[in-house]
C-alpha positions in Angstrom: 0.2 0.0 -0.3 0.9 3.5 -0.6 -0.2 6.4 0.8 0.6 10.0 -0.2 0.2 13.5 1.1 0.5 17.4 -0.5 2.8 19.0 1.2 0.7 21.7 2.6 -1.1 19.3 4.9 2.1 17.3 5.7 3.2 20.7 6.5 0.0 21.5 8.4 0.6 18.7 10.4 4.8 19.1 11.5 3.4 22.3 12.5 0.7 21.4 14.7 3.0 19.1 16.0 5.7 21.2 17.2 3.6 24.0 18.1 1.8 21.3 20.8 4.9 21.5 22.2 5.7 25.4 22.4 8.4 24.9 19.6 8.3 27.7 17.0 8.5 27.1 13.2 10.1 29.7 11.3 9.3 30.3 7.7 10.8 32.7 4.9 14.6 32.9 6.0 17.3 31.7 4.5 20.3 30.1 6.3 23.0 30.7 4.6 26.0 29.1 6.9 25.7 26.7 9.6 28.8 26.3 12.9 28.2 22.9 14.8 28.5 24.2 18.2 28.9 21.1 20.5 27.1 17.9 20.1 24.1 19.7 21.4 23.5 22.4 19.5 24.1 24.4 15.9 24.7 27.7 15.3 22.5 29.3 12.3 23.3 32.6 10.0 20.3 33.9 8.8 20.3 35.7 5.4 19.1 38.9 7.3 22.3 38.5 9.4 20.8 37.3 12.7 22.6 34.0 14.6 20.7 32.1 16.2 21.4 28.4 17.7 19.6 25.6 17.7 19.3 21.9 18.9 17.5 20.9 15.5 17.2 22.6 11.9 15.4 21.0 9.5 16.5 21.5 5.6 12.3 21.3 3.7 13.5 23.8 0.4 14.9 21.0 -1.7 19.2 19.3 -2.3 20.5 22.2 -2.9 20.0 24.0 0.4 22.6 24.6 2.8 21.9 22.4 5.6 22.0 19.3 3.9 25.5 20.4 1.9 26.9 21.2 5.6 25.7 17.7 6.9 
């Protein structure tokens, strides 16, 4: 059996799950660099020069994004 969901439905399921756990989803931002700080965090430089630290970062914008290349 094969089961497909449209991308907007998948995004809504994931975002609802994260919101219920008080995890903020950032949209319309571009990661331009990643630095591994330690085993628990990564430092992310965004396109507007903002720097954030995160336990997790998810690449959802195709195969050519910086997250996949830095892995």
